[in-house]
C-alpha positions in Angstrom: -13.8 23.6 16.5 -11.7 20.8 15.1 -8.5 19.3 16.4 -5.3 18.7 14.3 -5.5 15.8 11.9 -4.4 12.3 13.1 -1.4 12.6 10.8 -0.4 15.9 12.5 -0.9 14.5 15.9 0.5 11.0 15.7 2.0 10.5 12.3 5.1 12.5 12.9 8.4 11.5 14.5 7.3 12.4 18.1 4.7 9.7 18.5 5.0 7.6 15.4 7.3 4.9 16.8 5.0 4.5 19.9 1.9 4.3 17.6 3.5 1.7 15.4 4.5 -0.5 18.3 1.0 -0.1 19.8 -0.6 -0.9 16.5 1.5 -4.1 16.1 0.4 -5.1 19.6 -3.3 -4.5 18.7 -2.8 -6.5 15.5 -1.2 -9.4 17.4 -4.1 -9.3 20.0 -6.8 -9.3 17.3 -5.2 -12.2 15.4 -4.7 -14.2 18.6 -8.3 -13.7 19.6 -9.7 -15.2 16.4 -11.4 -18.6 16.7 -13.0 -21.2 14.5 -12.0 -22.1 11.0 -11.9 -18.5 9.9 -9.7 -17.7 12.8 -7.3 -20.5 12.0 -7.1 -19.1 8.4 -6.3 -15.6 9.7 -3.7 -16.9 12.2 -2.1 -19.0 9.5 -1.9 -16.0 7.1 -0.5 -13.8 9.8 2.3 -16.4 10.4 3.1 -16.3 6.7 3.3 -12.5 6.8 5.4 -12.5 9.9 7.7 -15.0 8.4 8.6 -12.9 5.4 11.4 -11.3 7.4 12.1 -10.1 10.9 10.3 -6.9 11.7 8.2 -7.2 8.5 4.9 -6.5 10.2 6.3 -3.4 11.9 7.6 -2.2 8.5 4.2 -2.8 6.9 2.4 -0.9 9.7 4.9 2.0 9.3 4.3 2.1 5.5 0.5 2.0 5.8 0.2 4.3 8.9 -0.2 7.6 7.1 -2.9 6.2 4.7 -4.7 4.5 7.6 -4.7 7.8 9.6 -6.1 9.6 6.6 -8.8 7.0 6.2 -9.8 7.2 9.8 -9.4 10.9 10.3 -12.9 12.1 9.0 -14.6 9.7 11.5 -12.3 10.7 14.3 -12.9 14.4 13.6 -16.7 13.8 13.7 -16.3 12.0 17.1 -14.4 14.9 18.6 -16.7 17.5 17.1 -19.8 15.6 18.6 -18.0 15.1 21.9 -18.2 11.3 21.6 -15.2 9.2 22.6 -13.4 8.2 19.4 -13.4 4.5 20.4 -17.2 4.5 20.8 -17.7 6.5 17.6 -15.4 4.1 15.6 -17.5 1.1 16.8 -20.7 2.9 15.8 -19.3 3.6 12.4 -17.4 0.3 12.0 -18.5 -0.5 8.4 -17.5 3.0 7.2 -14.1 2.9 8.9 -13.5 -0.7 7.7 -14.2 0.3 4.1 -11.7 3.1 4.4 -9.0 0.9 5.9 -9.6 -1.9 3.4 -9.4 0.5 0.5 -5.8 1.2 1.7 -4.8 -2.4 2.0 -6.5 -3.4 -1.3 -4.4 -0.8 -3.1 -1.3 -1.9 -1.3 -2.0 -5.6 -2.1 -2.5 -4.9 -5.8 0.8 -3.1 -5.9 2.7 -5.7 -4.0 5.6 -7.4 -5.8 5.3 -10.4 -3.5 3.1 -13.0 -5.1 2.8 -15.0 -1.9 1.5 -12.0 0.0 -1.0 -11.1 -2.7 -2.3 -14.6 -2.8 -2.7 -14.8 0.9 -4.4 -11.4 1.0 -6.8 -12.4 -1.8 -7.8 -15.6 0.1 -8.7 -13.6 3.2 -10.2 -10.5 1.6 -13.8 -11.8 1.3 -14.0 -12.0 5.1 -11.8 -9.1 5.9 -14.5 -6.5 6.6 -16.0 -8.4 9.5 -12.6 -8.9 11.0 -11.7 -5.2 10.6 -15.1 -4.2 12.1 -14.5 -6.5 15.1 -11.2 -4.7 15.7 -12.8 -1.2 16.0 -12.8 -1.2 19.9 -9.1 -1.8 20.0 -8.4 0.6 17.1 -10.5 3.2 18.9 -8.6 2.6 22.1 -5.3 3.0 20.3 -6.4 6.4 19.0 -7.6 7.5 22.4 -4.2 6.6 23.9 -2.3 8.7 21.3 -4.5 11.4 20.0 -6.6 14.3 21.4 -10.1 13.3 22.4 -11.4 16.8 22.9 -11.1 20.1 20.9 
């Protein structure tokens, strides 16, 4: 027995605003928690992105949310089907989930009309997968806060 898709559950008007706000908090926490030279690069790039315009990060999350939910949904459905908490299952399948999420951002970056954002993305892309995988616990917790965890 499956549950409704993530788009059906949290992509609509009812929960969407809450999910976007929560996702921005997760992103802020992930970036703030980065350390070392790589962390400094990520934090600097995030400042560039946030500086584009007020609310820009929230707008980007809103624009990417449906594609992100579609990318994560197969793994989420497997977790629910197997009776494993989604947060745990996302961590266990981190490389697979990261590949799906990065496919979304790669496509978006290629289509961006903002050269500065494309350049910033391209600089960070080689190390992006490890950062996205490291975010799986928080991403999984976000899903558990907003989506069904049992059929």
